[in-house]
N, C-alpha and C positions, 0 to 999 in steps of 0.2 A: 912433422910438427902440427899440432891441431891447436886452434885458439878456440876457447870456450866464450861465446857471446855473453856479457853480463845480462842478468836477468833484471829487467825493469819493469816495475809496476806502472803501467801505462794508464790505468784508470783507478787512481787511488780514492779512496773514500774522502770526499771533501767535507762533507758535513752530514750531521744527523737530521738536520732540519733548516729550513729557510723561513726566516721571519721578515715579512716586508713592512718597511715603515718609512719615515720621512727624514732625510739627513737634516742636520743642524750645524754643519761645519762652515756655513756661510748663509747667506740670505736667499739662495736660489731655490731651497725647499726641494731638492731632487728626490726621487724616489730610489730607495735603496733595497737590497736584498742582504739581509744579515744572516750569514751562515753560522750555525750553532754546531758545537760539539760538546757532548757532556755538559749541555746547559751553559756553556760559555761561548762568547763571541769568538769565532775562528777567523773570519774575515768578512769584509764588506764589498760588495759590488753594486753596480747600477741595475735598476729595474728597467728592462727593455720595454715594459708596457705602459710606463709612466709618462704622462703628458708633458711633463716639463723636460726631462732629460733623456727619455727613450733609450735608457741604459747607460748613456755616457756618464762617467764619473771622474771627478778631478782628483788631484793629489789630496786635497783636504778630506774629501769624502771618503776615500779609501783609508786615510789615517784616522778616521773616527774610532777605530778599535784602540788606538794609542790615547785618545781623549778619554774613553771610558775608563781606561786603566791607568790614568795619570796619577802619579804619586802625590800631587798637590791637592787631590779632592778632600774636601772637608769631610769630617767624619761623625760630627755630632753638634748639637746646639751649644753655643759658646756663650759666656758672660764674661765680660771685661773685669779683670781684677787688678790690673796695673794701670798706669797712666795711659790716656790715649796715645797711640803710636808705639807703644812698648811691645805689642803683641803678646801680652801676658792675658791669658784667658783660663777659665776653667770650664770643663765640660759639664753640661746640666742636661736634664731630661727634656723631652719635648713638652711635657706637662708644665714644667717650670718655665720654660721658654715662652710658651703661649700665655702663662699667667702674667709674666713680666710684661710682655707686650700689651696685653689687655689692660694691666694696671697703669700703663703710661697712656694708653690710647683713649680708655673711656672717659676720663676727666676733660680730655681735649673736646672730645665730641659733645659732652655734655655741656661745656661752658662756651668754647669758641673753636669749631672744627677747622678754621683756617690756620690754627696754630700746628696743624700737621702739614708737612710738605712731602708729598708721596710722589717720587719720580722715579721711573723705570728705564733701564738702559735698553739694550738690543733685544728685548723679549718680543716675542711674535704672538702676544695675546692681549693686545692693547684694548681691545673691545671689552674684554673681561677685567683687566686692572683698572680702567676707566669706570666701569660699572661699579667696581668695588669702592673706588674713590668717591663717586657720586653718591653713593648710599651711605658712606661715612660722613658725608657732607661738607668735606674741605673743598675749597675752590682751587687748592694747589696741587694740581696734578699735571703731568705730561710725560713724553718719553724722549728718545734721543734725537728725534728729527730736528729739533731746534739747533742742534750743533752738527747736523749732517747734511740734510738736503731739503729743508723747508722751502727754500726759494724755488727749487725745481718743481716740487709738488704744488706748492700754492700758486706759483706762476702759471702752471699748466691748467689747474682747476679754474682759476679765474679767466683764462684766456680761451681754453677750448674744452673744459670739462674732464680733464685728465692730463696725464704727463708721462714721461718716460719711466723705465723700470717696472714697478709693479702695476702701473696703470696701462701700459701699452708696449708694443713692440714693432719693429720694422716687418714689412710683409717680405720675408726672406725668399718666398717663392717667386716673387716677381721683380723685385727691385733690381735696378741696373746700376744705380750709383748710391753708395752708402757713405754717409758723412757722420763722423762721431766727434764729440767734443768732450775733453776732460773726464773720460771715463775711468774709474778706478777698476783695476783688473780683478779684484776679488769680488765685485758685484755681478751677479747674473752671469757668471763666467760660462758656465756650461751651455746656456741657450745662446749666448753671443758667439762662443767658439763654434757651436753647431751651425748658427746662421751664416757666420763668416765663411766656414767650409762650403756651404751651399752656394753662396754668391760668388765665391771665388771660382768654383768649379764651372760656374756658367760665364765666367769672364767679366763679372761685374766690377766696377771701379770702386776703390775705397779710398776715401779722403780722411785722414786723421787730423784733428786740430788739438794740439796739446804741446805745451812747452818741452815735454819730455817725450823722446821716442823709445817707448818700451811697450811690452805687451802687444795689444791690439794694433797700436801705432806702428810696430815694428814690421807688421805684414801689410801696412797700408800701402797703396800704389802711390799716393802723394801724402807726404808728412808736412804739416804746417807749424813750424815751431814757434807759435805765438807768444807774445809778451803776456804774462800773467795778468789777469784783470782786464784785459782789453778785448775780450771776446765779443761783448756786446757792440763795441765800435766797429770791428770787423763785420759782424753780422748786418749792422745797418748800412754799412757800405755795400754789402751785397744787395740789400733791399733797394738802395739808391741805383745801383746798376741795372737791376731788373726792372724798376718802375721806369727808369730813363729809356730802356729799350723796349718797354711794353710787353715784356716777357713775364706776364702774370696772368693768372687764370681768372679772366673777368666773369665768366659766367658762374664758376664756383663762388666768387666772391659776393656776387649779387644774390645768389640763392641761399647760401649757407652761413653767411657771416653778417655782422652788423656794419660792414662797410657802406651799405645804402642808408642806413638809420639816420635821421636828422638830427643836428645837434644845435642848441641854442647859442647864437654868437653875440647876443647883446652884452657889452662890457659892463653895463650897470645893473644887470638883472641878477638876482640871487639864484636863478636857475641857468646861468651861463656855464656852458659845457654840459649841461644835462640833455638827456633825449627828449624829443618832442613825443608825447604819448597821447593815446586816446583816452575816453572816460573810463576804460577798464585797466588802464596802465600798461597797454601794449605799446611797444615802440613803432613809430610811424616811418613809412618810406613814401617816396614818390612812385606811383605806378606807371611804368613806361607806356603802357598800353592806353591809359586815360589821362595821364598827366596830373592825376589828383592824389590826395593823401590817401594812404591806405595802411592797415596793419600789416606787419611783415609776414604774418602767417596767414593771410586771407587766401583762399583758394582762387587760383588763376592769376595772382598778383605777379608782376614782372618788375622788381625792385630796379630803380635808376640809380646806378652807382654815382652819377654827377648830379644827383637831384639837389635843388635848393627850394626853399619856400618862405615866403614872408607873411608872418601872421601879425597884423597890425603894423608896428614899427620895427618888430624883431625879425631878423632874418636867421633862418636856420639852413645849414648846409650838411651834407653828407659826411660821414666819417671818413670815407675814401677821399673826399676832397681835402680833409684836414691832413691825412697822410700824404697826399701829394704835395701839399704846401710845404710839409715839414722835410720829408725824405728826399725831395729833389733838389734840396738846397746844396750848395757847394760844400758846406761844412761836412757833408756825409760822403763826399766824393773820395775815391781810393786815394788820390794825391794827398787829401787832407788828413787822412788817418794812417797812412802807411808807416811813417816814422814811429808813432806811438804803438802801432800793433807789432811792429818789427817784420811786416810783410810788404813786399814791393807792390806798388800800385798795379803794375802789370799782372802780378800774380792774382791779385784780388779780382781784377777784371776777368782773367782766365777762368777762375773758380766760378764766378757768376755766370759766365758764358756757358760753361759745362753744365751748371745746374739748369739753365734754361734749355739747352740743347736736349738733355736727357728727358726733362719733364715734359717737353712739348714736341720735340722732332721724334722721339721714341715713345709717345704716348700709344696706348693699345687698348683694345676693348675686350671685355669679358662678355661672352653671350648669356647674359643673365637678366632677366627683367626684375624690375624692383618698382615700388611706388614710394614717393616721398610724403612727408607729412602734410603737404598741401594737397594731397590727392592726385598729384600729376604721375603718370605712369611712365617709366623710362624702359626703352628696349634693351639697352646695354649699360653695362657699368664701365664708365671711362677711367682708364689706368694711367697714373703718373709715377713712372718707376723711380722716384727719388725718395730714399728714406733717411731718417736722421735719428740719432740717439746721443744722449748727453747725460752727465751725472755731476757728481760733486765739484769737479774741477772748475766749472763755470759757476757753480752755486755758492761756493764758500768765500765769496767776496762782498764787501759793503755795497756793490752795485749789482750783486747776483740776482735779485728779483727781476729787475728791469732787463738784465741780460737774458735771463730764461724767457721773459716774455718776448724779447726780440727774437729769439729762436724759434719760438712757437709761431710767430707773426711770419717769419720767413718761410716756414713750411706751409702755412695757410695761403699765403700769396702765390705759392707754386701750386696750390691745389692738391697737395699730396696727403693731407691728414684724412684718414679713413677712405682714401681711394685706392684701388688696387696698386700695388707696387710701393706704396708710401708707408706711412706710420699708422698703426692700427690699435685701437683701444681693446683692453681686456676687460670683460665683465668683472665687477659690477659697473665699470665705467664704459661708455661716457655718462657723466651726469652734469646737468647745469649747476652752477654755484649755488643757485637758489634750493637745489635739493638737498644740500647740506645744512645741518643746523648752524645757527649762530651760537658763539661762545656764551656760557653761563657763569655767573660768579656770586649769586646771592646766597650768603651763608647764613643759617638759622641754627641755633644750638638745638642739639638732639634731633635734627631733621636732615633730610638729604638735601643735596645741593638742588637748585631750582631746574637744572637741566644739564646736558652734557658740558664738559669743561671747554673742549676745543671745538672750533667750527670757523665759519667764514663771515667776516663782517661786512656788511653792506652799507655802512655809513658810521658817522660817529655815535649814533644811537646805540650801536652794539659794543662799544668799548667797555672793557671790564674795569670800570671806575666806581669808587665809593661816592657817596652823596657829597663829600667834600671835594671830589675831584681827584683824590689820590688813588694810586693803583690799588686794585682788589687783591691782585695776586702777588706772591712773593717774588717772582721771576719778572714782574711787570709786563707780562704778556697783555696783548690786546689794550695797550694804552697809547697816548699820543707819541710815546718815544718809538714804538713799534707797532702800528695799528693792526697790521695783518699777520700777526704772528701765530698762524694756524697750529704749529705744533709746540709752542711754548719756548722758553729760553732755559733749557737745562744748564747751559754753562754759566748762568748767572745766579742760580739758587743758593749755592754755598756763600758766594760773595755777598750777595744781598742779605742773607740770613745772619751772617757773621756782622755786617754792618748795621743790622736792625733797620734796613731801608728796603721797602717802606714801612716795615714793622718787624717785630721779634717773633720767632716761631718757638715752639717747644721740642717738636720731634721732627728729625729729618729720617724718612724712611725710603730706602733705595733698593732697587733690584738690579743686579747685573750692570752696574755703572761704575766703571773704575775711575772714580773722580779724584782720587789721590795720585793718579798717575796719568796715564796716556789719554784719558777722556776728558781732561781738564786742560784748559788755558792755565798758565801762570801756575805750574805744578807746585813749585816750592811755596808759593804764596797761599795756595789752597791747603797744602799740609799744615801751614802755620795757622789758618783759619779754623781748620778742624781741631786743633789742639789748643787754641787761644781761650784764656780765661779773663772773666771780669774781675774787677777789684775785690769781689766777695769770695774769689776762688772757685766760682762755678764756671763751667764751660760756657762760652757764648752761645754755641749751638748745644742746648742742654742734653739733648738725647739723639742718638743715631742708631737705628735699627738697619741691618744690612743682610741682604740675602745674595749669596753667590754659591756656585758648586765647588769653586776652587779658592785656594789660599792666595789671593790677588793682593796687590798693594793696598786696596781699599779696606780689606778685612781689619788690619791693625788699628783703624781709625773709628771703629764701630764699638758701640757699648753691648749690643746684642746681635748675635749672628745666627740667622735661621738658614742652615745649610740646604742648598738646592741639590736635586739629583743631576745626573748627566742626562743627555737627551735620549738615551735608550732605556732609561729606567722610570720613565714618567708618561703621563698622558699630556698631549698638546693639541690644540686645535687651530689649524690654519684656515681661518674662518673667512666666508664671504662678508661677514660683518666688519672684518678687519684688513688683514693682508693676504688674500687668497693666492692660490697657484695658478690662476686662469691663465689661459692662452687666448690669443685673438680669435680662435676658432671655437672656444669653448668656454663655459663657466665650470670651474673646478675648484675643489677644496680637499684638504688631507688632514689626517691625524698622525700623531706620534702615540705609541702605546708602550708599556713596559715589556720590552722584549727580553730583558733580564731584570731580576729583581736586585735592589741595592744590597751590597755587603756591608753597608755603613748605617748608622742611625740618622738618615736624611729623608726629607720629603720635598716632593715637588713644590715649588713656590705658590703656585695656583691653589693647590689643595690647602696649604697653610693659610692662604687668604680666606678660603671658605670657612676653615676652623675658626680663624679669628672672628670673622663675620658672625658665625654661630654663637661664640662665647659672648660677643657684644650684642647679639640679637639685632643685627643691622636691618633695617627695612629693605626690601628687595630679595634679602637672603631668608627671611622669616616669614612662615604662613601666619595666617589670622589667628590661629590657635597658639601662637607662640613657638611652635616647633621649627626646626631647621628645614629649609626646603630642599638642601642638597648635603650630602655628607662629605663629598670630596669633589675635585675638579672633573673627573669622568661623569659623575652623577649630573654635575651642572651642564656639561657639553650636551648631554643627551636630553635633559629634561627642561632646561631653560628656554622660555620663548621670549624674545626681544618684543614681539607683538604676535597676536594670534596666528599659529601656523608657521611662524618664522623663527628659527633657532640658530645656534652657532654653526650647525652643519646643515648643508642643503640637501645632502644625498640620503637616500633610503629612509624617507620620512613616512609617516602614517603607520597604522597599526601592523600592516604586513610589509613595510618597507618598500612599497612600490610607488611612492610619491617622490617627486623631485622639487626642491625650492620650497614650496608650501606644503604643510601637512602636520598633523599631530606628531608628538614625539613618540619614537619608536625605541621600546627597551632593548632591543637587539640591534640598535644603530652602530654601535662601535664594532660589534662582531662582523656585521655586513661590510664595514670599511676595511676591517682586517682580512676578510676573505677576499676583498677586491683589490688587495695590494696596498691599502693604506689611503686610498683616495677615491674621489668621485668626480665624474666629469659629465657634463650635459653639452652636446655640441650644437652650435648654432645653425639653423637652417641656411642652405645655400643662398637663398634670395635675401637673408638678413645679414650676410657675412660682411659687407662693406657699407659704407655711408651710415653707420650706426645711428648718430645723433638725429637723423632725418628720415631714417628708413622705417616705413610703418611696420614691416614685417618684424624687424629687430625690436622696435618698441613694444609690440604685442607679445613677442617671445619673452622679453625681459619682464613684463607684467606677470605673465603665466608663471615664471620661474620665482617670482617674488622680489626680484632686483628693484622694481618700482611698484607703487600701488596703482599708478596710472601712467599712460604714456608721457614722457618727458622730452619731446623735441624741443631744440632751442638753436641759437645762433651762436657761432663763434664770436668772441668778443675781442676784436682788434683794438677796440676802444673800451677800457674798463671804467664804467661810469662811477662805481663805488669809490674808486680813487680820486675822481673829480669832487666828489661830495667831501672828502677830507681837505682837498685844496679850498673848496668854498669855505669851509670853517675856518681855515687859516687866513683866508681873505676877509674874515669878520661877518660871515653869514651863518645863521642857524643859532639854536639855542646852546649847543655844546661847543665851546671854544678851546683851542689848544692854548697852554701857557704861552706867554710871549717869547721865551727863548727857543721855542720850537716852531714858531709860525713860518719863518723863511725856509727852514729845512723841509718842512711838509710841502710847501709850495713848490720848492726847487726838486724835490725827488719823486713825489707821488703824481706824476704825469700820467694821465689816463692812456697816452700812446707811449710805447717803448722808448726810453732815452738812455744815454750813457753819460756817466759822470766819473771824474777821477776819484780814486779811493785812498791815494797816498795821505797817510795821517800826519797831523801836526806832530813835530818832535822827531821826525825821521831824517833831519839834516845829517848828512854824513853816512847815512845808511842807504844805499843805493841798489843793492843786490836783491832781487826777489828769492824767497826761500820757500819751497813747498815740501809736501809730504805725499807719498802714493803708498798703496798698499799691494804687495805681490799677490799673484794668483794663488800662491800656496799658503796664504795666511789669511785670517778674518779678524781684524781688530786684534786684541792682545791674546786670544785664546790659543792661537797656533804655535806660539814660541814657547810653550811648555811642552809641545807634542814631540815625542821622540823621534818620530820620522820626519816631520815637517822642519824641526831644528836643523837638520842635516842640509836642507835647502837654502835656509836663511838663518844663521846662527849669529850673525852681526850685521850692522848696517853702517857703511861708510858714508860720508857726505859726498855727493857726486858733484863735480864742477865741470863747466864747460872747458874746452881747451884754451879759449881766450884768458879765462880768469886763473887757470893753472899757470899759464906762462907768465901772466902779469904779476902773480905772487910767488913766483920761482918754486912751484910745488910740483912733487912727483908723486906717484902712486905710493900709498903707505905713509906719507908725511901727514903731520898733524897740523890742524888749523884752528885758530882761535875765531869763533863766530860770534858776533855780538849784535844786539839790537838796543833800541832805547831802553828795553826792560831787563836784559840779562845777557849772560855770556856762557858759551860752552866751549870745550875743547875736544876735538874729534879727528879721527883719521879721514883722509880724503882720497878719492879715486877720480881719474879723468873720464868724462864721457863726452865723445863728440857730437852725438845726436841729442843736442840739448840746446835750448834757447840760450844765447851767449852772454845773458846777464842774469841766469837763473840757477840757483843750486838746489838740490833735493836729496832727500833720503827716504828709505822705508820707513813707514810709521809702525809704531807699536812693537818693534823688534826688541829695543832696550827694556830691560827689567831692573827693578830694584833688588839688590842682594837680599837673600832670605825669603824671597817670594816665590810662589808657583813650584815649590818643591825642588827648585834648581840648586846646584852646587854654588857656592859663594864665588868660585872662580869661573863660572859659566861665562861663555863668550857674550851672551846676551846681557849680563850684569857687569861686563868690564869694558868691552868694545862696543856693545850697543849703546844707543843714547836716543834722546827725545829732543826734537825741536820745541816742544811745549814749554821749555825753561825760557824761551826767548819771546814768548807771546803772553800778552796780558789780556784778561777778560775786559779790562777797562781801556778807554782810549787815553793817550797822555792828557794831563790836566790842561784845560783851556783858560785857567785863571778865574772861573766864574764860580768855583766852589761847587760844581756839579759833578755827578758820576755819570759819565758817557759810555754806554757799553760799546765793546768792539764787535759791533754787529751790523748788519743790514738795517738801515732806518726804517724800512717798510715791514719787514717780516721778523727782525730781531735774529736772523741766522747768525751764528757766530762766523766772523770773517777770518778764518784761518789763513787763508791764502793771500791775504794782504801784507803779510810779514816782509819787512824790509830788514837786511842784515849788512853787516861789514865783515870782510874776510881779512885775516892777517896769518902769516905763517907762524906756527908756534914751535915747530921743531921737527927733527927727523924721526924715523920709526923707532929707534932705540932710545929716543928721549922720554917716551911715555909708555906707561903699561895699562892705563885705564882711561876711558872717556871722562870728562869732567863736565859738570859736578858730579862727584861720587858720593852719594848719600850713605849715611851709616846704614849697615844691615838691619832688616826688620826681623824679629823673632817670629818664627811661623808657628801656628798652632798644629801644624801637621810635620813639622821638622822638614829634613831634607831627604829626598829620593835617593836611590841607589845610583851610582854613577853610570851603571849599564842597566837598562830596562829590558829584561828578557824573561819569557815564560813560555811554556808549551801548553797547547790547548788540546785536550783528547789524547787518547792513548797512541 
């Protein structure tokens, strides 16, 4: 008897063509190969030549094919015909949609541009959307950073000229100890996974500080299950131990930071707490070699960390002396903080000792010469192999700014920032805070705004206030309530517009911001605000224009829908002017391009903005003869120059495409990018690789590339002088004074050296359990839970409780719990998790959906078993009895304090007692209807 071996095609035809572009399934911006069959997407894989992911691709990236084919995609422009929230629309043409938008926007621009509030969500073209808003003339523009991670970004830029995530990364090739704090698993996931693989293979140690042991923390060698909101206290205890033991890099501190800079100590002086400066405004130090005053940047100067100087009757002491006086106090000792942090004092000491041991005992040298900004030549690059990374977990608290500052100071004290083995900046960072613009807010009818909306204040003179002292912006950014709100306060826009505080607006224009659901605090309240009417029967927010690619929860609450494309159907620019894809060893940017054409009547939002600008003849978009400068976004990307020779893309500039960074527009630029895999990279010379803020070779390279116009060396700011200027105003000095009710808060919170303060809110009596959200690696905000592949990984989200709370409330897996806060109540299924801070509960964010949205079936698990913690959070603090509205935000930056939520847990019933999570809102009627139960199709023959 013979057996016939089956014939197997071992080399099937995979695709007709590969088109390379940039992923948009999260914020990593990985390079992807899109395999095409018969003109359609067959599958997606990673691009091995790409500088970000080097071929690695996660579940989200691979599932992009399902995102592009999602049944929830909007199909055409829509005009509301029923009440807001009804989901009743009629399809209209693009011509009519643009006419309506122009009809609404032109009178605003002519009479008072601030009546337009233009806020974008997670778009990656903020340099362009900000340019549009600036030329429209409104002061009311920002993006989602205000409710995401502005504390991290702003604290980093004020302290050291950059921060984690897009601004920098660990030196994965040399670090021996990696410490991460509060990192969301969906952000930067491929680079972090690749980096963790590298250091794990070398035997490096990983310490994870997070109340929840999931994701990256699950593979950490040491997990520190800290009490939420106490990270700053823990970090400052580490600082205490390191300073007490003398395990800090004194040479690094004296050369590269403002630790030796002299500070006025006269308690009666209007300059108390400000730096001693020379006639040119340069901060002064004591030169150890002469004992005399000297500018910090003078050639040959050896700054004295313990310096002091008496000028007349006024004593000036060094920043380092102020730090020693503060952090060596017993209040920062491990025993003093252990109970609040939930970390034994012995363990805090052990972590501090390990940081010191690796940083100093395992220090190493790279055989690389370099020259610093003072002209001093160094034979070697000294490495300190301790690296850190942090994200929203430590940022989304009302003490998040100071906590992030404390973490940056910890790194700097060890001498690890920009040293081999430590944290490294990605171009175009590092930049001193002075290199960034200050915020602008002067609105003039029919004119552009007087400058960029967002920026960095250096004192009260830069606040966005009207002549009467009232807020210039609808979100109250850059006011005495939150002076350093560099990303705006997106979470306050709808609430303030509804209340008419500080004034009423006419039109709310939003892009990709699901503000009636998971992107909003106080979800139910925001829905009410969007639909609330005045006594005259008109909506309190008169007009809402919204752009999205999908039938999200927010769509039903808009009056005009401008449907966006998916990410494989449009041009995008991941720009050096914005949020580029740079790595520590190279400057890089990237594009997306239409690898497929839309099969619906949709347009890329950025192109729609160009078309609106052309209809309104906005300055900046209009040539001197009145003609349009650009016809669409691709035209803008190639031909716009922010200043001569500098445009959105740095690669392939000049007539022949042979210039990098600086050069004339190149008509073939996009084609060059496409042929290069969708990206451009310019590698940093070896002698410029480290010590970038002070490295002359790096500074010259950055000027050549157009990152700076001139070298920008600077000192790390352990002591942030602009914060002291706000304290001085609160103490009664200067022309601009805060209102009386804010004086004490400013004095207490805006300390120029990092501090920690309790964030427990008034009204939390009886609510003692911390409640958090996290995002899984397989999801990115709310986009992923409509995805047919990703839904199989996370189709519902239980509330995870630690063993202690499960036993305390007699709960078992699958039981239901009533979870309440001072603001609201939800009823949800629970599961036990042992690797969890024992007074913290958490769930996955943005899994829960509202019935009728995203093309999902009404009985979808996301709409029945999924839920949001947002129902328990309010955008305002509980009333204090003073009649004022206090935002639930960091008092310095205005970042939304999502993670300060405190709740109470009660058993609600057994698994069979409930069928749906509560509250269960009524279904929304969707303009695209419901998709098929099974999403299947075949590509190619």
